[in-house]
N, C-alpha and C positions, 0 to 999 in steps of 0.2 A: 246227817253228815252233812259238813260244809266243806268245801273243794276248794283249796287256796292254789293259785299260782304263784310261787316265789321267784322273784328275777333278780339275780344278783350275780355280777361277774366273778365272784369269790367262791370256790367250791366249799372250804372250811366253813365260811360264813352259814352257806348254803345248808351244810348239813347239821350244824349244831342248832339253827333256827328250826329246821324241821323236827329235830328231835323235842325240842321245847314246846312246839306248838303242837305235837303230837300226842306228848307223852300224858295228858288228861283225856284223851279220847275227843270224839264229836269233830275232828280236825283231821282231814287228809292234806299234805302238801305234795304237790308237784315242784319240785325245781325246775328253773331254766336259768342257763348261765348268759344270756344275753337277750336283750329285749327284741332284736329280729327272731331268735328262736320262740321267744314268749308269743310275739304275733302268730306265729305258725301253730304252734299248740291252742292258742285261744280259737283259732279257725276250725281246729279238729276236733277240741273238746269243751265241754261246758264247765265253768268255773264261777263260784259264787263270789269270791273276792281275790284282787289280786293285790300282791305285797310287792313293791318295787325300791331297788335301789335308785339313787339320783344320778351318780355319776358313774358313768360305764363307757368302755369302749365302743366307738359306733353310735349308736342310739342311746340317749339318755332317758331317765325316768320321764322326763317332760316331753321328749320326743314322743315316747310310748303313750304317754297320756294324749297327746295330739293326734297321734294315730291311730287311737281307740275312737276319740272323738268323731275323727273324719270317717271312719268305717262304720260310725252309728252303734258302737258296743258299749253298751252302758252299766258293766261290770264295774262295783266300786272298787277304786285302788287306792292301797295307802303307801305313801311315800315313807321308806325306811332307809334313813342314810346318815352318813356320819357329818355331813354338811350341815351345819346350823345357823347358816346366816339368816337374817331376817327376809332378804330380797327371794333366797330360795324357797322360802316357806311360803310367801305370798304368791310365786310363781306356781309353784304346785297347785296351791287352793284356787287361785285364778283359772287355771288350766281343768278343774274339775276335780281334783284329787279329794277323796271323802276324809282321809285325815292324814298327819304328819306327825312322825316319831323319830327322834333322835337317837341314833346309836351311840352307845357307849354307858358307862355308870354300873351298877349293880346288874348281871345277867338274869337273876332271877324275877326281878322286879320289872326289867326292861322288858321280857318277853312275855310276862304277865300283863302288861299293859298291852302289848301288842297282840296278843290274845283276846283281850277285852274289846280292841278296836276291831278284830276280825269279825267277833261275834255280833257286835253291834252294827256293823257295815252290813252283815248278812241279813240280820234281823230287819233292817231298814229297808234292804232291797225286796225282802219278801213282802213286807207292808206294802211297799210301791205297787208291786204285781197285783197283789190281792184288791188294792183300789182300782189299776187298770182294768182289771176283770171285772169288778163292780160297775165301774163306768162303761164297759162294754156291754153288759146287761142291760145297763140303763138306756144305752142308746136303741138296743134292740127292741127294747119295751116301747120306745117311742115310734120307733119307724113300724111297727105292727100293731099301734094300740087301736086303730080304725078298723083294722081288717078281722077283728074277731078278739074283743077283750076277754071273753071266756076261755080262750084257749091259753092265755097267758096267765093264769091263777097261780101257777106253780112258780114261775119265774118271778112273778110280782111278789108273793110272800115269801120268797126265798132270799131276796133282796135286804141285806141287814139295815141300809139307811132307811130312814123314814121316807115313805112315798105316799102321796096325796092325789087321788083325781078330784077334781072340782070343776062346776061349771063357770061359765065367764063371770057371772055375778058372786062368785066365792062359795056357793052352795057346794059342800061335802058329797060327791059321789061316794067315795070308799077310801079309805086307807090299807095300807098293806099291815101286816102282823104287826112289824116293828112300830108302827104310827099307833095303833092301838095300845101298844104296850107303853111306849112313850107318856101317852094322855090318859093311861088309866081307865079307858073307856071301852065300850062295846060298838057293834056296827048299827045297834040300836039307839045308842045315846047321840050317834053323830047325824041320823036321819035327817034331812031337811035343815040342818042348821049351817050357818057360814062357819067359814075356817077361823077367822078371829074370834068368833063367840065362843069355840073351845078354849081360848085363850083368857076368857072373861073380859074382852073388849066389846066395845059396842060400834066400831068401825075399823076399816082397813088399817094395819100398821102406816105409822108416817112414812116409812119407806117400804112399799110393797112390791116384791118381784111380780107377783100375778097382775096387778095394775101396768107395771112396765112393761111386761110381756104381752098383755093386752094390746098395748099402744105400738110397741115396735114390730109384734109379730114374728119375733124370734127369741132364742134362750136369753135369759137374763138371771143376773147372779149377784146377790148381796149377802156378806159377811156382819153378824151384828149377834148382840147379847139379849137373850129373852129373859126378862126378870121374874116372869110368870113361872117358869121352870129352872131358872138359875144355870141356864147353859147358853153357850156360844153356838151358834148354828152357822153353816153355810146354807143359804137358800137359794134353790136353783128352780125357775119356774120356765116351763118350756109350753107353748101353745102347740094344740094339735088342731090343723086346719084342715078343713072339709075341701072336698072337691069345688065347692061354690066359692071358695077363698074367705069364707068366714071360720072364727075360732070357735070349733065344737066343745073342746075340753081343754084345762089346762093341767099340767103334771107337774107337782113340785116334790124336788127331793131335797130334803134337810140332812145334812152331814155333820155330826155332832163333833166340834172341835175344841172341845173346853179343856180336854187334857193339854193339848198343844198349846192353848191359850195359858193355861195354868204354869207349864214349862216356860213359856216367853217372859211372863210376866216376874217368874222366878228369876230367869236370866237376868231382865232387866234390873231389879233388884240386886243381885249378885255383881253386875256390870256396875252399877252406881255405888256400890260399897267399896269395889276394887278401885274406882276413878277416886271416889274419896281418899282411900290410902295412898294411891299414887300421888295425889296432889299434895297431901301430906309429907311424905317421903321426899319427892321432889323439892318440896320448898324447903325442908331441913337440910337437904343436900346441897343446894344452891347457898343457903347461909353459910355452910360450912365451906365451900368452896371461895365464895366472897372472902371470908375471913384467911384462906389460904393463902388465896393472891394477895392479900394484905401485907401477911406476914413475908413473902417472898419480895415484896418491895421494900420491906424494912429491911431486910438481908441483903438485898443488892446496894444499899445504902451504906451497910456495915463491912462490906467485903471491897477488896479491891485488887486481888488476886484475879488475873484475867481467866484463868482456867476454872475457877469456881463460879465465876461470874457466867461463863458459858454454861455450866452445868445448872445454874439457877434459872437461866433463860429458857433451858430446855425443860425445866421442871413447871415453869410458868406457862410455856406453851402446851405441854400435856394437861394443865390444870383448865386452861381457857378451852381446849377441846373436850373436855370432860363436860364443862358447863356448858356447851353448846349442844354437846348429845343429850343432855338431861333436859334442856328446853325444847330440844326437838321432840323429846316424849309427850310433853304438854300437846303439842299440835297434832301427833299422830293419835294420841289417844281419843280425841273427838271424832275420829273419823268413822262413820257407821253406826255410831252412837243414837242418832235418830233415823227413825225411817224417811226413806225418800219420798219426796213429794212432786207434783206437778209444779214448776216454775217459770213464770214468764220472761224468757232470755232478755228483751229490751230492759226490763224492768230491775232485772239482776245486774245487768252491764251499768246502768245508769246509776244503779246505787253504790257499785263499785267506783265508778269513776267519781262520784260525792265525797266517799271515802277517802280516795286518794287525794283529793284536792288539787286537781291537775290545773296548772296556770301555763298560759302562752302555748298550748296544744290543742289544736283543732281536732274535735273528735266526731266520727261519723260513726253512726249506730242505726242499723236496719236490720229487723228480725222478721218481719213479713207477718208479726203476730204469733210468732213460734212459741210454744210452751214446751219445756223439757222435763222429764221426769229424771229428777237426780237428787243427790245426797243435799240437806241443807246447806253444807258447806261449798256448793257451788261458787257462791259469791267470792269465796277464797282464791279459787281458781281463775277468776277475773282479775281480782286485786294482785295477785302475784304476777300475770301477765303485764299489767301496767307497770308496777314497780320494775320487772326487769327492762321495760323498754326505758323507764326513766333513769335507771342505775347504769346500765351498759349498753344502751344503743345508742351514745354519742349524744348529739343534740336534737332530740326526736321533736318534732313541731306537729306531727301529724299522727292519728291512731284511727284506725277503721274496724269495726266489727259489722260483719254480714253474714246472711246466711245464704247457702247454695244448696239446691236440690239436685239428686244425681239418682241412678236406678237404685242403688242398694241402702239409701237413705236420706239423710241431711247433713249437711257439713256447716259448721259456725266456723267463721274465719277471724281471726283476730292478727292484724297487721300493723306495723308500724313505719316510720320512713328514717329510721337509723342506720347504723352500720351493718345490721344483720348479725349472722352467726357464721363463723367459720366452717367450713365442710368437716374438717378432722375433729371438730367439737359437737358435731349433731348426733353422732350415734352415743354421746355420754351424757346428753343433755337432762335426761329421764332416769340417770342412776342416783340411786342414796348417795349422798355425801359430795356429789360433784358440783362445781359453782364456784362463782366469786364471792359470794356472801356467805350465807349459813350453809349452801350446797342441799337443801331439802326442799325447797319451793317447788321445782317442775316435778321432782318424785311423790311430794305430797299430792300437787294436782293431778298427777296420773292415778295415784290412788284413789283418790275421791270420785274421779270420772268412772273407774272401773268399775265400783259398785254396781252401778246400773248398766253396766255393759256399753260405757262412753270410752273413746279412746281418743288421744292426741299425738300428734306429730307435729314438727317443724319442716316447712317448705319454702322457706325462703331463699333468697340468692344472696350470698355475701356481697356487701357494698351497696344492697337496695332494698334492705331493710330485714327484719324479723317476720315471719307468717307462720304462725301457729293455727293447725286445722283440726277442731274437734268435729270426730264423726260420730253422729247419733243414729241409733238403729231405728226402723219404723216403729218399733215397738215402744220407744221411750220419748216421743215426739208427737205432738198433735198442734192443730191450729188452735189459737186463743178462743175459748168460748166453747170448745168441743167437752168440757167438764165441768164439773162445779168446783173442783180444788184448784188453787193457784198457790 
C-alpha cells in the first residue's frame, strides 16, 4: 500500500483528488490543508509520496520542498498546481520535486496521470532504498573481510550485485553466486585464473579499477561497457589492507546498469527527434511571422486613419514579441542536451573574449588554473556577461575576471568599470523576459549554471560598475590537471 500525503488549501479539491486516487486501490491518501500542517504530519507518520499544491497561504509548495530538504526528509514530492508558468516548473524541479503536473483539463485523464506519477515515484524510492541497503551490506563486507571471511559466506552470496575477491596480481579467490551466474562458470573453472582471462583477455582492461585501487590505496570506480558480455557495468574496486599496510585482497563490485543506459540512450534519441521537430516548426513559424510583419508594413502604407494605424502598430508589437519568444526557444532547447564536462575556466573566458571581438577594452583574466564541471554552454554565460557590459555599461574600458576562494567553495568574479546596475533592478535581473534587449540572457545564464549546482548573483555598486559572482560548490571545481577531462 502506498501512503500519500496530499497538501492543498482547497478542501473540495482535496476530497475529489482523494476519491480518484483511492478508487483503484493500492493508494491511501491523507489530506492536509496547509504546508505547516503537512510538516507536522510528516514528522509523526511515514509517507511514501507527497503531492502538494504550489500556491497556498503561508508556506508555498516550494517552501515545503525547501523545508523538507533542510530537515533531510527524502520523500518524493509531486507539485500539482494550476500555475503553469515555465519558471514555476523550473523552480519546483530545481528544489527537488520529483514530478510536476498542471491542474485543469479532463479530470479522469488528469488524475490517471497523477496516479501514474505517484506509483512511479514510490517505485523509484523503493529502488533507491534497496540500493542503499545493498551498499550498506557491501560496506559491512569490506569492514569484516579480514576478520573472518568464512563467517560472511551468507552475506557475500546474498548480495545481488556481482562481487569478486582477488589477489593483487588479479588472481581470482572467488566470486559470489551472482558472479558465477553472470559468467556461466563454477568455482573450479575460475581457480588460479586472472579476472581478465575470464573475459577472454590476455591483459588487464585499458582502464582497470583494480590497478587504480592498488596505486591509490582506496576505493576506485569506473563506468564502462563490456563488449564480451554486452553489458554496461559500474566497477568498484576496494583494497583490503593488512596491519602491515600492504594490500592483501581486492574486492570488486560490478553493478549492472545496462537497463539504465538503454533508457538514457532512448531518451537521447527521443530528445534528438523532438529537437529536430522543434527546429522545423520554429523555422516555419518564423517564416510566417516574417511574412506577417511584411503584410503589416504594407498595410501601414495603405492606411491613413490614425485609429487604425494605432491598432496596426499594436499588432506589429505583438508579432515582434511572438517572434522574440520563438527565437528564445532555440536558445533554451540546447540547455542540458549534452552532458556536463570539466572545463578550464581561463580557456573558456578567453574564447568568449575572442568571440565578442573586444576592442579598446582592457581585459584581466586570472583563474589560478581552475577547472569547473559545467554544461558545455558555459561559454554562453561569459559571452552574455561581456555583451551586457558592452550594451548597457556605458563606456566600459576594463573587464576583470578572477577567482576567489572561501570556506564554501570557489567564486568566479566578472566585473566591469561601467555604470553598474541600479539597486531596484537587481532582484529582477535573472527573471525570464526582464531586460533591455531580448530579456532572456541572464535568465538563460542562471539556468545553464544551475545544471551542475552553480549559482550567479550581482554584487556591484551602482555608479562603480557591474560585478557578477558565480559561486561554484567544491564538488564542481578542481585544479587544472587533477583529471584527464578538460
